[in-house]
C-alpha positions as CSV (number, residue, x, y, z in Angstrom):
1,X,104.2,111.7,97.8
2,X,104.8,114.2,100.8
3,X,107.8,113.2,103.2
4,X,107.0,111.3,106.4
5,X,109.0,112.8,109.0
6,X,108.4,110.1,111.5
7,X,109.9,107.5,109.2
8,X,113.5,109.2,109.4
9,X,113.8,107.6,113.1
10,X,115.2,104.1,113.1
11,X,113.3,103.0,115.9
12,X,110.2,103.5,113.6
13,X,111.3,100.3,111.9
14,X,109.7,97.1,113.3
15,X,111.9,94.0,112.6
16,X,110.2,90.6,111.8
17,X,109.5,88.9,115.0
18,X,108.6,91.9,117.3
19,X,105.6,91.6,119.7
20,X,103.4,94.5,119.8
21,X,101.3,94.3,122.9
22,X,98.4,97.0,123.0
23,X,98.7,99.1,126.2
24,X,94.7,98.9,126.7
25,X,93.3,95.9,125.0
26,X,96.6,93.9,125.8
27,X,96.2,92.3,122.4
28,X,99.5,90.9,120.7
29,X,100.6,91.0,117.0
30,X,103.7,89.4,115.9
31,X,105.4,91.4,113.0
32,X,106.0,89.4,109.8
33,X,107.1,92.0,107.5
34,X,106.7,95.5,106.4
35,X,104.0,96.2,103.5
36,X,104.7,99.7,103.1
37,X,104.9,103.4,104.1
38,X,102.2,106.2,104.4
39,X,102.4,109.7,105.1
40,X,101.8,109.4,108.8
41,X,103.1,105.7,109.6
42,X,104.1,102.4,108.4
43,X,102.0,99.2,107.8
44,X,102.9,95.8,108.4
45,X,101.8,92.3,108.1
46,X,101.2,90.7,111.4
47,X,100.1,87.6,113.2
48,X,97.4,87.8,115.7
49,X,96.3,84.3,117.0
50,X,97.1,82.2,113.8
51,X,95.5,85.0,111.7
52,X,97.0,87.5,109.3
53,X,96.1,91.3,109.6
54,X,97.6,94.6,108.7
55,X,99.1,96.8,111.6
56,X,99.5,100.7,110.7
57,X,101.8,102.3,113.5
58,X,102.6,106.0,114.1
59,X,103.6,108.4,116.5
60,X,101.1,110.7,115.5
61,X,98.3,109.7,117.7
62,X,95.8,112.4,115.8
63,X,96.6,111.0,112.4
64,X,95.8,107.6,113.6
65,X,92.6,108.8,115.1
66,X,91.6,110.6,111.7
67,X,92.2,107.3,109.5
68,X,90.6,105.0,112.2
69,X,87.3,107.6,111.8
70,X,87.5,107.0,107.8
71,X,87.6,103.3,108.4
72,X,84.4,103.8,110.6
73,X,82.9,105.9,108.0
74,X,83.4,103.1,105.5
75,X,82.2,100.4,107.6
76,X,79.0,102.3,108.1
77,X,78.4,102.9,104.3
78,X,79.9,100.0,102.6
79,X,77.4,97.4,103.2
80,X,79.1,94.6,101.6
81,X,82.6,95.5,102.7
82,X,84.1,96.6,99.6
83,X,85.2,99.9,100.2
84,X,87.9,99.9,102.7
85,X,89.6,96.9,104.8
86,X,87.7,95.9,107.9
87,X,88.9,97.6,111.3
88,X,89.8,95.2,114.0
89,X,91.6,97.0,116.7
90,X,92.8,100.4,117.9
91,X,95.5,100.8,120.7
92,X,98.8,102.2,122.0
93,X,102.1,100.8,122.4
94,X,104.9,101.7,124.4
95,X,108.4,101.3,122.7
96,X,111.2,99.8,124.7
97,X,112.7,103.6,124.4
98,X,109.6,104.9,126.2
99,X,108.1,106.5,123.2
100,X,104.4,106.1,122.8
101,X,103.1,105.0,119.5
102,X,99.4,104.6,118.3
103,X,98.7,102.0,115.9
104,X,95.3,100.1,114.4
105,X,95.0,96.8,112.9
106,X,92.9,96.2,109.9
107,X,91.7,93.3,107.6
108,X,94.7,91.9,105.4
109,X,93.2,92.1,101.7
110,X,95.1,89.7,99.8
111,X,95.3,89.9,96.0
112,X,96.8,90.7,92.8
113,X,98.0,94.2,91.9
114,X,96.0,95.9,89.2
115,X,98.4,96.3,86.7
116,X,99.5,92.7,86.5
117,X,95.8,91.5,86.9
118,X,95.1,93.2,83.5
119,X,98.1,92.1,81.8
120,X,97.3,88.4,82.8
121,X,93.8,88.6,81.9
122,X,93.1,91.2,79.2
123,X,92.3,94.6,78.8
124,X,88.5,93.7,78.8
125,X,88.3,93.9,82.5
126,X,89.2,97.6,82.7
127,X,85.4,98.9,82.0
128,X,84.2,96.4,84.6
129,X,86.8,97.6,87.2
130,X,86.3,101.2,86.5
131,X,82.4,100.7,86.8
132,X,83.1,99.3,90.4
133,X,85.6,101.7,91.3
134,X,83.3,104.7,90.4
135,X,80.5,103.1,92.0
136,X,82.6,102.8,95.4
137,X,83.8,106.3,95.3
138,X,80.5,107.3,94.9
139,X,79.6,105.9,98.2
140,X,82.3,107.7,99.7
141,X,81.7,110.9,98.3
142,X,78.5,110.8,99.6
143,X,79.5,110.1,103.1
144,X,81.2,113.2,102.9
145,X,84.9,111.9,102.0
146,X,87.3,111.7,99.1
147,X,90.0,109.2,98.8
148,X,92.8,111.7,98.1
149,X,95.8,109.6,97.4
150,X,94.1,107.1,94.9
151,X,96.9,105.3,92.9
152,X,97.6,101.8,91.9
153,X,99.4,100.9,94.9
154,X,96.7,101.6,97.0
155,X,94.4,99.1,94.9
156,X,94.5,95.1,95.0
157,X,92.2,92.8,92.7
158,X,90.8,90.4,95.0
159,X,89.1,87.0,93.9
160,X,85.7,85.3,93.7
161,X,84.8,87.2,91.8
162,X,87.8,89.6,90.8
163,X,86.8,93.2,92.6
164,X,89.2,96.1,93.3
165,X,89.7,96.3,97.0
166,X,91.3,99.7,98.6
167,X,94.1,99.0,101.1
168,X,95.1,102.2,102.7
169,X,92.6,105.2,103.5
170,X,95.5,107.4,104.9
171,X,94.9,110.2,102.3
172,X,91.3,110.2,102.8
173,X,90.2,114.0,103.3
174,X,86.8,115.7,104.3
175,X,85.2,117.2,101.4
176,X,85.9,120.7,101.0
177,X,89.4,120.8,102.6
178,X,93.2,120.3,101.2
179,X,94.4,117.0,100.0
180,X,96.5,115.7,103.0
181,X,98.4,112.9,101.3
182,X,99.2,112.5,97.6
183,X,101.5,111.0,95.1
184,X,102.5,113.3,92.3
185,X,102.1,111.0,89.4
186,X,98.1,110.8,90.3
187,X,97.5,114.4,91.5
188,X,96.1,116.8,89.4
189,X,98.1,119.7,90.9
190,X,101.3,118.3,89.9
191,X,100.0,118.3,86.1
192,X,98.3,121.7,86.7
193,X,95.2,120.6,86.0
194,X,93.4,121.7,89.0
195,X,93.4,122.5,92.8
196,X,94.3,119.9,95.6
197,X,90.8,120.8,97.0
198,X,89.2,117.7,98.2
199,X,86.3,117.0,95.8
200,X,84.9,114.3,93.8
201,X,86.8,115.7,90.8
202,X,90.2,115.2,92.5
203,X,89.5,111.6,92.7
204,X,87.8,111.2,89.1
205,X,91.2,112.5,87.8
206,X,93.0,109.9,89.7
207,X,90.7,107.3,88.4
208,X,92.2,108.3,84.7
209,X,96.0,108.4,85.9
210,X,95.2,104.8,87.4
211,X,94.1,103.6,84.3
212,X,97.1,105.3,82.2
213,X,99.3,104.0,84.6
214,X,98.3,100.4,83.9
215,X,99.6,100.7,80.6
216,X,102.7,103.0,81.6
217,X,103.9,101.4,84.4
218,X,107.4,103.3,84.4
219,X,105.1,106.7,84.5
220,X,106.2,109.3,82.4
221,X,107.3,113.0,82.8
222,X,105.0,115.7,82.6
223,X,107.0,117.9,80.2
224,X,106.9,121.7,79.8
225,X,102.9,121.2,78.5
226,X,101.3,118.8,81.4
227,X,98.0,118.9,79.7
228,X,99.2,118.2,76.5
229,X,101.5,115.4,77.6
230,X,98.5,113.8,79.1
231,X,96.1,114.2,76.1
232,X,99.2,112.7,73.9
233,X,99.7,109.9,76.2
234,X,95.9,109.0,76.4
235,X,95.5,109.2,72.6
236,X,98.3,107.1,72.0
237,X,97.2,104.2,74.5
238,X,95.4,101.7,72.3
239,X,94.0,99.6,75.0
240,X,92.2,102.9,76.1
241,X,90.9,104.0,72.9
242,X,87.4,102.9,73.8
243,X,87.3,104.9,76.9
244,X,89.2,107.9,75.9
245,X,86.2,110.0,76.0
246,X,85.3,109.9,79.8
247,X,88.8,109.6,80.7
248,X,89.5,112.8,79.0
249,X,86.5,114.4,80.8
250,X,87.9,112.9,84.1
251,X,91.1,114.8,83.4
252,X,89.9,117.9,82.3
253,X,87.8,118.1,85.6
254,X,84.4,117.8,83.6
255,X,82.5,115.6,86.1
256,X,81.0,116.8,89.2
257,X,80.3,113.2,90.4
258,X,81.3,109.9,90.1
259,X,77.7,108.6,88.9
260,X,78.1,111.1,85.8
261,X,81.4,109.1,84.9
262,X,79.8,105.8,85.8
263,X,77.0,106.5,83.5
264,X,79.1,107.0,80.7
265,X,81.2,103.9,81.2
266,X,78.1,101.8,81.6
267,X,76.6,103.0,78.3
268,X,79.9,102.1,76.5
269,X,80.0,98.5,78.0
270,X,76.4,97.8,77.4
271,X,77.3,97.8,73.5
272,X,80.0,95.2,74.1
273,X,79.5,93.6,77.6
274,X,81.6,90.4,76.7
275,X,84.7,89.4,78.8
276,X,87.2,86.9,77.7
277,X,89.9,85.4,80.0
278,X,93.7,84.6,78.1
279,X,94.7,81.0,78.6
280,X,98.1,80.7,80.1
281,X,100.5,78.9,77.9
282,X,101.1,76.4,80.5
283,X,97.3,75.4,81.0
284,X,96.8,75.3,77.5
285,X,100.0,72.9,76.7
286,X,98.5,70.3,79.3
287,X,94.7,70.3,78.2
288,X,93.7,68.6,75.1
289,X,91.8,70.3,72.2
290,X,88.1,69.3,73.7
291,X,89.1,70.3,77.2
292,X,90.5,73.6,75.8
293,X,87.3,74.6,74.2
294,X,85.2,73.5,77.4
295,X,87.3,75.7,79.7
296,X,87.2,78.6,77.5
297,X,83.5,78.4,77.3
298,X,83.1,78.0,81.4
299,X,85.5,81.1,82.1
300,X,83.8,83.3,79.5
301,X,80.5,82.3,80.8
302,X,81.9,83.2,84.5
303,X,83.5,86.3,83.5
304,X,80.6,87.7,81.7
305,X,78.2,86.9,84.5
306,X,80.7,88.9,86.8
307,X,80.8,91.9,84.0
308,X,77.0,92.2,83.7
309,X,76.8,91.9,87.5
310,X,78.6,95.1,88.0
311,X,76.9,96.8,84.9
312,X,73.4,95.9,86.2
313,X,74.3,96.6,89.6
314,X,74.9,100.3,88.6
315,X,71.2,100.4,87.0
316,X,69.5,99.1,90.3
317,X,71.4,101.7,92.2
């Protein structure tokens, strides 16, 4: 990832318990812990009047303004609120040293990281999540933006029903410009597979890399022949065999829109829409044989409904 010069100064780390009071709106936020670093600032979990939220703060006011505009754009196009976190507040804060910081507060998305969810519940969920993610990206692209820094760290699976949510839009870039924030492993420029121009195919390359990363969490080196390395990893990943065609096209930049890739994934899923949920060993030991059968039937029914919802939602768009 590109370096963040603002994080080199120690005063940019906010210790738990610090109260951030907005200069203009006077809202107060108590810092709980750091959630992560972005290219232009740091994100913290905070408490505001008994509710938890995520606060991103930076010394770069213009960068904060850009991200706020992205969140506002997402709120206009997302409808059901699935694209990015909801924007709650935007303000400035005066550090005791006299330095002015800009910050914004957004919805705190609570969920499970994509890789651990797949490991716990089965690879059958991959197709459903790819369909949903591609549908969300299509909305974003149609609004004139690409996600840019799409990676597993920026995705969470929220429950009821399970759904992928974006948790950091810091890399979102207007179509036609140069990608402003990226992580090498998910960046096609790093793999010599294309430019860093903000276009839909840039995000689709990252979608394929996210799927690979689920089964290669330690990542892997690009070697002397990056394209051959990627194709070999894709071909040797048993869990992705069913989706090799669309994923290979995404890596090679063969799609010009998310809807094209989504349509091919949908076609694959229509031949086998069933999703199963693994029982945990603890639950299996406690349940009787009859209860196990009934629980598995109910779980499968719910997950099949969720999978069919995402698939048929595609054809209604």
